[in-house]
C-alpha positions as CSV (number, residue, x, y, z in Angstrom):
1,M,26.6,-29.9,7.6
2,A,23.6,-30.0,5.4
3,T,21.3,-27.0,5.8
4,P,17.8,-26.0,4.3
5,F,19.2,-24.5,1.5
6,D,20.7,-27.3,0.2
7,D,17.5,-28.6,-0.2
8,P,15.7,-27.8,-3.7
9,E,12.3,-27.9,-2.9
10,F,13.3,-25.2,-0.1
11,N,14.5,-22.9,-2.4
12,A,11.8,-23.5,-4.9
13,Q,9.5,-21.9,-2.3
14,L,11.9,-19.1,-0.9
15,A,11.8,-18.3,-4.8
16,K,8.0,-18.1,-5.0
17,M,7.9,-15.4,-2.3
18,G,10.7,-13.5,-4.1
19,V,13.7,-14.8,-1.8
20,V,17.0,-16.1,-3.7
21,H,19.7,-17.8,-1.7
22,R,22.9,-16.7,-2.6
23,P,26.1,-18.5,-0.9
24,G,28.7,-16.4,0.2
25,L,26.5,-13.5,0.6
26,A,27.4,-12.5,4.1
27,D,30.7,-12.3,3.5
28,E,30.2,-10.3,0.5
29,M,28.3,-7.6,2.6
30,L,31.0,-7.7,5.4
31,G,33.4,-6.8,2.6
32,E,31.5,-4.0,1.6
33,L,30.8,-2.6,5.2
34,A,34.7,-3.1,6.1
35,P,35.4,0.3,5.0
36,L,32.5,1.9,6.5
37,L,33.3,-0.2,9.8
38,S,36.7,1.2,9.7
39,A,35.5,4.5,9.8
40,E,33.4,4.2,12.8
41,G,37.1,2.5,14.6
42,I,36.0,-1.4,14.0
43,D,38.6,-3.5,12.7
44,L,36.9,-6.8,11.5
45,D,40.3,-8.5,11.8
46,N,40.6,-8.1,15.2
47,L,37.6,-7.7,17.4
48,E,39.3,-8.8,20.7
49,D,38.7,-5.6,22.4
50,T,35.7,-4.5,21.0
51,D,32.4,-4.1,22.9
52,L,30.0,-5.7,21.9
53,D,27.2,-3.4,21.9
54,D,29.7,-1.2,20.5
55,L,29.7,-3.3,17.2
56,N,26.3,-3.8,16.7
57,A,25.9,0.1,17.1
58,A,28.6,0.4,14.4
59,L,27.2,-2.2,12.3
60,A,23.6,-0.8,12.2
61,R,25.4,2.5,11.2
62,A,27.2,1.1,8.2
63,T,24.4,-0.8,7.1
64,E,22.1,2.5,6.9
65,Q,25.0,4.3,4.8
66,R,25.1,1.3,2.7
67,N,21.5,0.8,1.9
68,L,21.9,4.8,1.5
69,A,23.6,4.3,-1.3
70,L,22.0,0.9,-3.0
71,F,18.9,3.0,-2.7
72,T,20.2,6.4,-4.4
73,P,20.7,5.6,-8.1
74,V,22.8,8.2,-10.0
75,G,23.7,8.7,-13.9
76,A,22.9,5.9,-16.1
77,Q,21.2,3.9,-13.6
78,R,19.0,6.7,-12.2
79,A,18.0,6.9,-15.8
80,A,17.5,3.3,-16.3
81,A,15.4,3.1,-13.3
82,F,13.4,5.9,-14.2
83,A,12.5,4.3,-17.9
84,V,11.6,1.1,-15.7
85,L,8.6,2.9,-14.4
86,A,7.6,4.5,-17.4
87,R,7.2,1.4,-19.0
88,F,5.2,0.4,-15.8
89,T,3.1,3.1,-15.8
90,E,2.1,2.9,-19.5
91,A,0.9,-0.7,-18.8
92,I,-0.7,0.4,-15.7
93,A,-2.8,2.9,-17.4
94,E,-3.8,1.0,-20.3
95,G,-4.9,-2.1,-17.7
96,D,-2.5,-4.3,-18.8
97,D,-1.7,-6.0,-15.5
98,E,0.6,-8.9,-16.9
99,R,2.6,-6.5,-19.1
100,A,3.2,-4.6,-16.0
101,R,3.9,-7.4,-13.8
102,A,6.3,-8.5,-16.8
103,V,8.4,-4.8,-16.4
104,L,8.9,-5.8,-12.7
105,A,10.1,-9.3,-13.3
106,A,12.8,-8.8,-15.3
107,I,14.4,-6.4,-12.4
108,G,17.2,-8.0,-10.5
109,P,18.9,-7.9,-7.3
110,E,22.0,-6.3,-9.1
111,P,21.9,-4.0,-12.1
112,V,22.7,-5.7,-15.2
113,G,24.0,-3.8,-18.2
114,D,21.4,-1.1,-18.8
115,T,18.8,-2.6,-16.3
116,P,19.0,-1.1,-12.9
117,A,18.5,-2.9,-9.4
118,V,15.2,-3.6,-7.9
119,A,16.5,-1.2,-4.7
120,Q,17.5,2.0,-7.2
121,V,13.9,1.4,-8.6
122,I,12.6,1.8,-4.9
123,G,14.8,4.6,-4.0
124,A,13.9,6.5,-7.7
125,S,10.3,6.1,-6.8
126,L,10.3,6.8,-3.2
127,G,12.6,10.1,-3.7
128,L,10.0,11.2,-6.7
129,L,7.0,10.7,-4.9
130,D,8.2,12.7,-2.2
131,A,9.5,15.7,-4.4
132,R,5.6,15.3,-6.1
133,H,3.7,15.0,-3.1
134,T,4.9,18.1,-1.3
135,D,5.5,20.1,-4.0
136,P,2.0,22.9,-3.8
137,A,1.9,23.5,-7.4
138,L,0.7,19.7,-7.9
139,G,-1.2,19.6,-5.1
140,A,-4.8,19.8,-6.8
141,A,-3.4,17.7,-9.5
142,L,-2.3,15.2,-6.8
143,A,-5.1,15.0,-5.0
144,G,-7.2,12.5,-7.0
145,T,-4.5,9.8,-6.6
146,R,-5.5,6.2,-6.1
147,V,-3.5,3.4,-5.9
148,P,-4.5,0.9,-8.6
149,K,-5.9,-2.6,-8.5
150,W,-3.5,-4.8,-7.6
151,D,-2.9,-9.0,-7.4
152,G,-0.6,-8.8,-3.9
153,R,-2.3,-7.9,-0.7
154,Q,0.9,-7.0,0.5
155,S,1.9,-4.7,-2.4
156,R,-0.9,-2.7,-1.9
157,A,-0.8,-2.4,1.5
158,A,2.7,-1.0,0.6
159,A,1.5,1.2,-1.9
160,V,-1.1,2.7,0.5
161,D,1.5,3.3,3.0
162,I,4.0,4.8,1.0
163,L,0.8,7.2,-0.7
164,A,0.5,8.3,3.2
165,L,4.2,8.9,3.5
166,A,4.8,10.5,0.5
167,S,1.9,13.3,1.1
168,K,4.7,13.9,4.2
169,G,7.6,13.5,2.0
170,R,8.5,10.6,4.2
171,S,8.3,7.3,2.1
172,F,12.4,7.5,1.6
173,D,12.7,8.3,5.5
174,A,10.4,5.0,6.3
175,L,12.2,2.9,4.1
176,Q,13.9,0.7,6.4
177,S,10.6,0.9,8.4
178,L,8.3,-0.1,5.3
179,H,10.7,-3.2,4.6
180,L,10.3,-4.3,8.1
181,R,6.8,-4.4,7.9
182,R,6.0,-5.3,4.4
183,G,8.9,-7.0,2.7
184,G,11.0,-6.0,-0.3
185,L,8.9,-7.9,-2.6
186,A,5.8,-5.6,-1.3
187,V,7.9,-2.6,-1.3
188,F,9.1,-2.7,-4.7
189,E,5.6,-3.2,-6.3
190,G,4.1,-0.9,-4.3
191,A,6.1,2.2,-5.0
192,A,6.1,1.5,-8.8
193,L,2.6,1.3,-8.5
194,V,1.8,5.0,-6.5
195,V,4.3,6.2,-9.2
196,A,2.0,5.1,-11.6
197,A,-0.8,6.6,-9.9
198,S,0.6,10.3,-9.4
199,L,1.2,10.3,-12.7
200,I,-2.3,8.8,-14.1
201,A,-4.3,11.5,-11.2
202,Q,-1.8,14.6,-12.8
203,A,-2.6,13.5,-16.5
204,A,-6.5,13.0,-15.6
205,A,-6.6,16.5,-13.7
206,E,-4.8,18.3,-16.3
207,G,-6.8,16.6,-19.4
208,V,-4.1,15.6,-20.9
209,D,-2.7,11.7,-22.1
210,V,-1.0,9.9,-19.6
211,G,2.1,8.6,-21.9
212,P,3.5,12.0,-23.1
213,L,2.9,13.7,-19.2
214,A,4.8,11.0,-17.5
215,G,7.7,11.1,-20.2
216,R,8.4,14.3,-20.1
217,V,8.1,14.1,-16.1
218,L,10.1,11.0,-15.7
219,S,12.9,12.1,-18.5
220,R,13.5,15.1,-16.9
221,E,13.8,13.6,-13.1
222,S,16.5,11.0,-14.9
223,A,18.6,13.9,-16.0
224,P,19.7,16.3,-13.0
225,P,20.6,19.7,-13.3
226,S,24.2,20.3,-14.4
227,G,25.3,16.6,-14.9
228,K,25.5,16.0,-11.0
229,A,23.8,12.9,-9.6
230,A,20.8,14.6,-7.3
231,P,19.9,13.0,-4.0
232,T,16.9,11.2,-4.7
233,G,14.8,12.8,-2.1
234,S,15.8,16.0,-3.3
235,V,14.0,16.1,-6.7
236,R,11.7,18.7,-7.3
237,P,9.2,18.9,-10.3
238,S,8.0,22.5,-11.4
239,G,4.3,21.3,-11.5
240,T,2.6,21.9,-14.8
241,V,5.3,20.8,-17.6
242,G,5.2,22.4,-20.7
243,A,5.7,20.6,-24.3
244,S,9.6,19.9,-24.0
245,G,11.5,17.4,-23.2
246,V,9.5,14.0,-24.1
247,L,11.4,10.7,-24.1
248,P,12.8,9.5,-27.1
249,P,10.5,8.2,-29.7
250,S,12.0,4.7,-28.8
251,S,9.7,4.9,-25.4
252,A,7.0,3.5,-24.9
253,F,5.4,6.4,-23.4
254,A,5.6,7.9,-27.2
255,R,2.5,5.9,-28.0
256,G,-1.1,7.1,-27.3
257,E,-3.5,7.7,-24.6
258,A,-4.0,5.6,-21.5
259,P,-8.2,5.3,-21.1
260,A,-7.7,4.6,-17.5
261,A,-6.5,7.7,-16.8
262,R,-9.7,9.5,-17.3
263,A,-11.7,7.7,-14.4
264,F,-9.7,9.8,-12.0
265,A,-11.1,13.0,-13.8
266,K,-11.7,16.0,-10.6
267,P,-15.4,17.4,-10.8
268,S,-15.8,21.1,-12.6
269,G,-17.2,23.5,-11.3
270,N,-17.6,25.2,-8.0
271,R,-19.0,23.8,-4.5
272,A,-22.2,25.3,-4.9
273,S,-23.2,23.9,-8.5
274,R,-21.3,20.3,-7.3
275,R,-23.6,19.8,-4.2
276,G,-25.7,17.3,-4.8
277,S,-24.9,16.3,-7.9
278,P,-25.4,12.8,-9.1
279,A,-22.4,12.0,-11.2
280,R,-20.4,13.6,-8.2
281,D,-22.2,11.0,-6.0
282,R,-21.6,7.8,-8.7
283,R,-17.9,9.0,-8.9
284,T,-17.6,9.0,-4.7
285,L,-19.3,5.6,-4.6
286,R,-16.7,4.0,-7.2
287,E,-13.8,5.5,-5.1
288,F,-15.0,4.5,-2.2
289,S,-15.8,0.8,-3.3
290,A,-12.0,0.6,-4.6
291,W,-10.6,1.7,-1.3
292,L,-12.8,-0.7,0.3
293,E,-11.6,-3.2,-2.0
294,R,-7.7,-2.8,-0.3
295,Q,-9.0,-2.7,3.4
296,P,-8.2,-6.0,5.2
297,S,-11.5,-5.5,6.9
298,I,-14.9,-3.5,6.4
299,A,-17.7,-2.5,8.3
300,A,-20.1,-4.4,6.3
301,P,-20.3,-8.1,4.9
302,S,-19.4,-7.3,1.5
303,V,-18.1,-4.1,-0.6
304,S,-21.6,-3.7,-2.4
305,D,-23.2,-4.1,1.0
306,E,-21.3,-1.0,2.2
307,T,-21.3,1.0,-0.9
308,N,-25.4,0.5,-0.6
309,V,-25.5,1.9,2.7
310,L,-23.2,5.2,1.8
311,R,-25.3,5.7,-1.7
312,A,-28.0,5.7,1.0
313,L,-26.2,8.4,3.5
314,L,-25.2,10.6,-0.2
315,M,-28.9,10.7,-0.8
316,L,-30.1,11.5,2.7
317,A,-27.0,14.1,2.8
318,R,-28.4,15.7,-0.3
319,E,-32.0,15.9,0.6
320,A,-31.1,17.7,3.8
321,G,-28.9,20.1,1.7
322,L,-25.4,18.9,3.1
323,D,-22.8,18.0,1.2
324,A,-20.9,14.4,2.3
325,L,-17.5,15.5,0.6
326,D,-17.3,18.8,3.5
327,P,-15.8,17.5,6.7
328,D,-17.9,20.3,8.5
329,D,-21.4,18.5,7.1
330,I,-20.6,15.5,8.7
331,D,-21.8,16.6,12.1
332,P,-24.9,17.9,10.8
333,L,-25.3,14.7,8.8
334,I,-25.1,12.8,11.9
335,D,-27.9,14.8,13.4
336,V,-30.1,13.7,10.8
337,L,-29.4,10.3,11.4
338,F,-30.5,10.8,15.1
339,E,-33.5,12.2,14.2
340,D,-35.5,8.8,13.5
341,E,-36.5,8.1,17.1
342,D,-38.0,4.7,15.8
343,P,-36.5,2.3,18.1
344,E,-36.2,-0.5,14.8
345,A,-34.0,1.6,13.9
346,S,-31.1,1.8,16.1
347,D,-29.4,-1.5,14.1
348,M,-29.6,0.7,10.9
349,L,-28.0,3.9,12.7
350,E,-25.2,1.7,13.5
351,N,-24.9,0.3,10.1
352,A,-24.8,4.0,9.2
353,L,-21.7,5.1,11.7
354,E,-20.2,2.3,10.7
355,T,-20.0,2.7,7.5
356,L,-19.7,6.2,7.8
357,H,-16.7,5.7,10.1
358,D,-15.2,4.0,7.3
359,Y,-16.1,6.7,5.0
360,V,-14.0,9.1,7.2
361,H,-11.2,7.1,7.1
362,F,-11.2,7.1,3.4
363,R,-11.4,10.6,2.9
364,L,-8.4,10.8,5.9
365,E,-6.3,8.9,3.3
366,T,-7.5,10.7,0.4
367,A,-8.2,13.9,0.9
368,R,-5.9,17.1,0.8
369,D,-7.7,19.1,3.7
370,A,-6.4,16.0,6.3
371,D,-6.9,18.3,9.4
372,G,-10.7,18.9,8.4
373,W,-11.2,15.7,8.2
374,E,-9.8,14.5,11.3
375,D,-12.1,16.7,12.9
376,A,-14.6,14.7,11.3
377,H,-13.5,11.7,12.4
378,E,-13.4,12.7,16.1
379,V,-17.3,13.7,15.7
380,V,-18.1,10.2,14.2
381,E,-16.4,8.3,17.1
382,E,-18.0,10.3,19.7
383,A,-21.3,9.4,17.9
384,T,-20.2,5.8,17.4
385,A,-19.7,6.1,21.5
386,E,-23.3,7.1,22.1
387,M,-24.3,3.5,20.8
388,L,-22.2,1.5,23.0
389,P,-22.8,-0.1,26.4
390,G,-21.8,2.7,29.1
391,S,-21.8,5.3,26.0
392,G,-22.9,7.8,28.1
393,V,-20.1,7.7,30.6
394,I,-17.6,7.7,28.1
395,A,-19.2,11.1,26.2
396,D,-19.4,12.9,29.7
397,A,-16.1,11.7,30.4
398,I,-14.8,13.3,27.0
399,A,-17.1,16.4,27.6
400,G,-16.1,17.0,30.6
401,A,-12.6,17.0,29.9
402,E,-12.8,19.3,27.5
403,Q,-14.9,22.1,30.1
404,L,-11.8,22.0,32.0
405,D,-8.5,24.9,31.8
406,A,-6.3,23.0,29.4
407,E,-3.0,23.9,31.3
408,E,-4.8,22.0,34.1
409,R,-5.2,18.7,31.9
410,R,-1.5,19.2,30.9
411,A,-0.4,19.4,34.2
412,A,-2.2,16.3,35.2
413,L,-1.0,14.4,32.1
414,A,2.7,15.7,33.5
415,G,1.8,13.8,36.7
416,T,1.5,10.5,35.1
417,R,4.8,8.4,35.0
418,I,4.0,7.5,31.4
419,V,3.9,11.2,30.3
420,A,6.7,12.3,33.1
421,A,9.6,9.7,31.9
422,V,9.2,10.9,28.3
423,R,11.8,13.4,28.5
424,D,14.0,10.8,30.3
425,L,13.7,8.7,27.5
426,L,14.4,11.2,24.8
427,A,17.1,11.8,26.6
428,W,18.2,8.3,26.7
429,I,17.8,7.9,23.0
430,G,19.7,11.3,21.9
431,T,20.1,10.7,18.3
432,G,19.7,7.0,18.3
433,R,20.1,3.7,20.2
434,P,19.6,0.2,18.7
435,V,16.3,-1.9,18.9
436,S,15.5,-5.1,18.5
437,P,14.9,-6.9,15.1
438,S,11.2,-6.5,16.1
439,G,11.8,-2.8,16.6
440,G,11.7,-3.2,20.5
441,V,13.6,-2.4,23.2
442,R,16.4,-4.6,23.3
443,R,17.1,-7.0,25.7
444,A,20.2,-5.5,27.4
445,D,18.0,-1.9,27.5
446,I,14.8,-3.6,29.5
447,Q,15.9,-3.1,32.7
448,P,16.8,0.8,32.3
449,V,13.8,1.7,30.3
450,A,11.6,-0.2,32.3
451,A,12.8,1.5,35.3
452,M,11.8,5.0,33.6
453,I,8.4,4.2,34.4
454,G,8.7,2.1,37.6
455,V,8.4,-1.4,36.5
456,S,11.5,-3.1,37.6
457,A,12.3,-5.8,35.1
458,V,15.5,-7.3,33.4
459,G,16.5,-8.8,29.9
460,V,17.3,-12.3,29.7
461,A,18.6,-15.1,27.4
462,K,17.2,-17.7,29.5
463,Y,14.1,-17.4,32.5
464,P,14.8,-18.3,36.3
465,S,13.9,-21.8,36.7
466,E,11.0,-20.2,39.0
467,E,9.9,-17.4,35.9
468,G,6.6,-18.3,34.5
469,E,5.6,-20.6,37.2
470,L,1.8,-20.9,37.6
471,L,0.3,-19.9,41.1
472,P,-2.1,-22.0,42.4
473,L,-5.3,-21.0,42.1
474,I,-6.3,-21.6,45.5
475,D,-4.2,-19.2,46.7
476,I,-5.4,-16.5,44.6
477,D,-7.8,-13.7,46.2
478,L,-10.4,-13.4,43.5
479,D,-11.0,-9.6,44.7
480,A,-7.2,-8.6,44.3
481,P,-5.2,-8.0,41.5
482,L,-3.2,-10.8,40.4
483,P,0.4,-10.3,42.1
484,E,3.2,-9.1,39.7
485,P,6.4,-10.8,40.3
486,A,8.8,-8.5,41.9
487,T,11.1,-8.7,39.0
488,T,9.9,-9.4,35.6
489,Y,12.5,-11.5,33.7
490,A,11.8,-11.2,30.3
491,R,13.5,-12.5,26.5
492,S,11.8,-9.4,24.8
493,M,10.1,-6.3,26.1
494,Y,7.1,-7.6,24.7
495,E,7.0,-10.0,27.6
496,V,7.2,-6.7,29.7
497,P,3.2,-5.2,29.3
498,M,3.7,-1.5,30.8
499,L,6.9,-1.0,28.7
500,S,5.6,-2.7,25.3
501,A,2.4,-0.2,25.8
502,W,4.3,2.6,26.6
503,W,6.4,1.9,23.7
504,E,3.6,1.4,21.2
505,A,1.7,4.7,22.7
506,L,4.8,6.6,21.9
507,T,5.5,5.3,18.3
508,I,1.9,6.1,17.5
509,A,2.1,9.5,18.9
510,D,5.0,10.1,16.8
511,V,7.2,10.8,19.8
512,I,9.8,8.2,19.0
513,T,10.4,6.7,15.7
514,R,11.6,3.3,14.7
515,T,13.4,1.8,11.5
516,A,14.5,-1.8,11.3
517,T,17.5,-1.1,13.3
518,R,17.0,1.8,15.7
519,V,14.5,4.0,17.2
520,R,15.2,7.9,17.1
521,P,13.3,10.9,18.5
522,G,9.9,11.2,16.2
523,P,8.5,14.2,14.7
524,A,6.8,15.0,17.7
525,A,9.6,15.0,20.1
526,T,10.8,18.8,19.5
527,E,7.4,20.2,20.5
528,W,6.9,17.8,23.3
529,L,10.7,19.2,24.4
530,A,9.6,22.6,24.1
531,H,7.5,23.3,27.0
532,P,7.7,22.1,30.5
533,L,4.0,20.7,30.3
534,P,3.3,18.2,27.4
535,P,1.5,19.3,24.2
536,L,-2.2,18.7,25.2
537,D,-3.4,16.7,22.3
538,M,0.0,14.6,21.9
539,G,-0.7,13.2,25.9
540,D,-3.5,12.6,25.5
541,M,-2.7,10.2,22.6
542,V,0.2,8.5,24.6
543,V,-2.3,8.1,27.3
544,G,-5.1,7.1,25.5
545,V,-3.4,4.2,23.7
546,F,-1.4,3.1,26.6
547,V,-4.8,2.3,28.3
548,A,-5.6,0.5,25.5
549,E,-2.7,-1.2,24.8
550,V,-2.8,-2.4,28.6
551,L,-6.6,-3.6,28.6
552,T,-6.1,-5.6,25.6
553,E,-3.2,-7.2,26.4
554,Q,-2.6,-10.5,24.7
555,S,-1.3,-13.1,27.2
556,A,0.9,-15.7,26.2
557,G,0.1,-17.5,29.7
558,P,-2.3,-20.4,30.5
559,I,-5.8,-18.8,29.3
560,P,-5.2,-17.1,26.2
561,M,-8.7,-18.3,25.1
562,F,-10.4,-15.9,27.7
563,E,-8.3,-12.8,26.6
564,A,-11.3,-11.3,25.5
565,A,-13.4,-11.7,28.5
566,I,-10.8,-10.3,30.7
567,T,-10.6,-6.8,28.7
568,T,-14.1,-6.9,28.6
569,E,-14.3,-7.0,32.7
570,A,-11.3,-4.5,32.9
571,V,-13.2,-2.6,30.9
572,R,-16.5,-2.9,32.5
573,R,-14.6,-1.6,35.8
574,L,-12.7,1.0,34.0
575,M,-16.3,2.5,33.3
576,V,-17.0,2.3,36.8
577,A,-13.9,4.4,37.4
578,L,-14.6,7.1,35.0
579,A,-17.7,8.0,36.8
580,P,-17.8,6.7,40.3
581,E,-20.3,9.3,41.5
582,S,-23.0,8.3,39.0
583,V,-22.2,4.3,37.8
584,D,-22.8,1.6,40.2
585,D,-21.0,-1.6,40.4
586,D,-23.2,-3.8,40.5
587,E,-21.2,-7.2,40.6
588,A,-24.1,-9.6,41.8
589,E,-24.9,-9.3,37.5
590,S,-21.7,-10.3,36.9
591,S,-20.8,-14.0,35.2
592,E,-19.1,-16.8,37.0
593,L,-16.4,-16.6,34.4
594,A,-16.1,-12.8,35.4
595,R,-15.6,-13.7,39.0
596,I,-13.1,-16.2,38.0
597,L,-11.2,-13.8,35.7
598,T,-11.7,-10.5,38.2
599,P,-7.8,-10.9,39.5
600,R,-6.5,-10.3,36.0
601,A,-8.5,-7.8,34.9
602,L,-8.1,-6.0,38.1
603,Q,-4.0,-7.0,37.2
604,R,-4.8,-5.0,34.5
605,L,-6.2,-1.4,36.2
606,K,-3.3,-1.9,38.7
607,R,-0.8,-1.2,36.2
608,L,-2.8,1.7,35.1
609,E,-2.8,2.8,38.6
610,D,0.9,2.1,38.4
611,A,1.1,4.3,35.6
612,G,-0.7,6.8,37.5
613,L,-4.2,7.0,35.5
614,L,-6.0,5.3,38.6
615,Q,-6.1,5.9,42.1
616,A,-7.7,4.2,44.8
617,N,-10.2,6.3,47.1
618,A,-10.4,5.5,50.8
619,D,-12.7,2.7,50.2
620,G,-10.2,0.9,48.3
621,V,-12.1,1.4,45.1
622,F,-10.3,2.6,41.9
623,E,-10.9,6.3,40.3
624,V,-9.6,8.4,37.5
625,P,-8.4,11.9,38.4
626,V,-11.2,14.2,36.9
627,A,-8.4,16.2,34.8
628,L,-7.4,12.6,33.2
629,R,-10.5,11.0,32.5
630,G,-11.4,12.3,28.7
631,A,-7.6,10.9,27.7
632,V,-8.6,7.6,29.5
633,A,-12.3,7.3,28.3
634,R,-10.7,7.6,24.6
635,G,-8.2,4.9,25.6
636,V,-11.6,2.5,26.7
637,L,-12.6,3.5,23.0
638,L,-9.7,2.4,21.2
639,S,-9.7,-0.8,23.6
640,M,-13.6,-1.5,22.3
641,A,-12.7,-1.0,18.9
642,M,-9.4,-3.4,19.2
643,L,-11.7,-5.9,21.0
644,Y,-14.2,-5.7,18.4
645,A,-12.1,-6.1,15.9
646,D,-10.2,-9.3,17.1
647,V,-13.4,-10.9,17.7
648,A,-14.9,-10.2,14.3
649,E,-11.5,-11.4,12.7
650,E,-12.5,-14.7,14.6
C-alpha cells in the first residue's frame, strides 16, 4: 500500500522542515527499548496478558531513559559536541550567520566519526547552560546574556525559553517539554544560540576576547575530571578562568577577537554616577529594541515607535531624579506620569503604560534581580488597571484583599473546589502519571480527575449520538445560564472547560509539571502540601488563571465568531459581582447581541460558581465572596489582557 512517504514531493517538504523519514525506524527504536521494557516486566514478544495502561506507562519510562542516554554525550562524543559549539560561537561572535548555519547543518541525527549527533549537541549545551547560569561566581558576568538575532522565529523563541530555564538550572530537565512546544530543530539551534550568547556576555564582562575565553571554557568542559564522563547537568565551571587550558591551535577559537562581544559590555561605575547617564540610556534602548524584535507581539505599531516611547520615559525618569533600571523607581515614575491632568494626555499615558509593561517584561527576562522586577510588574499592572473600564472596581477589589488577614484569605481559597482538590490531584499523580500527546489528562483519566472538582465527564473515542446536538434557540431562557449536560462526553480534556482551565492554572502556578509523556508534581507542590492551607500567592495565582481561562474559553460550537462578545459580557457581569454594593447592573444599556449571548456568558459564571468562586445572594444575583475578590479581580485583569491580545492578532 502506498503511503505519503512514497511521494518525493512530500519527502522534500519534510526535509525543508528538518524532518527525515527513515523506513524501519519504529522497529529500530522498539529494538532499543526492548531491554528497558524487559526491566519493567514487559515482554514485547508476549503481550497477551499485558494491560494497555501498564504497557503505555512502561513505554513512557523506557523512552525517557533512552532519551536521557541519547542527550548525555560522554568521552569523545562529548568533546566533539563542545567543539561544534566552539565553532558556532566564533561564527556568531564575528557576525557570520552563514558560517554559523553551516556548522549546525553539518550535524546529523546520528554520530558519524568525529561528528556528534544533534541530540548530543543539545544535551551538552543544556547541561553546560544549567551549570553556568546557576553558578554564583558567574552571576554578574552572565547578567548581560542576550539571545543573538537569528533567522528563525521558533529557534529564537526556543532560545529565550532555554535562557530563562537555565537561570533556574532547569533547561535539561525541561528537554521534553521544549521539544513538544518548539520542535527538535528549534531546540537544537536555540540551545547553541544561548551557549554563544552566554560566552559572549562573559567575555564582554571580563574585558577579554571571546575566542580564547570560549576555548578555555569549552575545552575544560569537554574533559571531565579523572577520565570519567560527568552527567551533563553536573558540570560546574569555576567562574573566572585562568590562562591555562586553551584549545589546541587547530581550533577556530585560537584566532582573534569577536567584535560583537563589545556590544554586551557592562556599565562601569556605581549607581549614583550612572543615574541619568545618556550612554547607559542608549545601551538600554539598544537592548530593549533587540528584545522587542524577538517578541511575537508588542505594544506599539513598530519597534522604533515603542523604542521612542521608552526613550521619552528614560528622559522623564532622569529629569525626576529616578533610575528606570531600578525596579523600586518604577512606582514613583508612574506617579510622575499620572501627574498630567490634561484629558488629552490620556492616550499618551496609555501608550506610556503599555510600553512600560513591555519594558518590565524585558527586565524580568534579562535582569539578575527578577524578584524586584516582579514587584514592579505588579505596580504597572495595577496602574494599567486604572485605565481600564471598571478599573476602580478591580483596583478596589485588589486593595481590599490586601487589607484582609492573610489566614482569612488562605482559608477562603481552601474552601474553593479548585484549591481544595489540589491535594487529591497530587496524591493521584504520585511520582508521575502518563499524559495525552497534547499534555492534557488522558482520555481514560478524564472521569476521575474531573470528579475531583465536581465535574461529571467521561472520556470517549466517539460521541454518543445525542452529544453535541444544539438546543433549539426557542427553548433557551435568555436570563439563565445555558444548561450543561448531566455528563460531558469528551474526546479530550480540552472539551471539558473547567477541567482544562484547572489543569492550565496548576501548570502555570508550578504545582504540576508536564513533559511530552508525563505529569509530575511541580516545583511548588512541596510548599503547597506543607500546610493545611494553601500558600497565599500560589492560591491566588491558581484562582486568577482559572478565572481567566474560564472567561476566555474558545468554543468549537456553532458561534465561535462571538467568543469575544461572550467573554466581554461575562466580564461585565463578573465586575458587578466583584462590587455588588456599589455597581449597578444596568442591563438596559446592554446591546441586543449581548442579550442573545447572555445564556453563554452566564454559563461561564455558573462554572465559576460551581468552582466555589461565586455565590448567589437571596435575590439570585451573583457575588464574589469578599476574601476571594482580590484573586478573582486579578483573573478579570488577565482575561482582559488575553481578550485584547486575541483582538489585536485578528
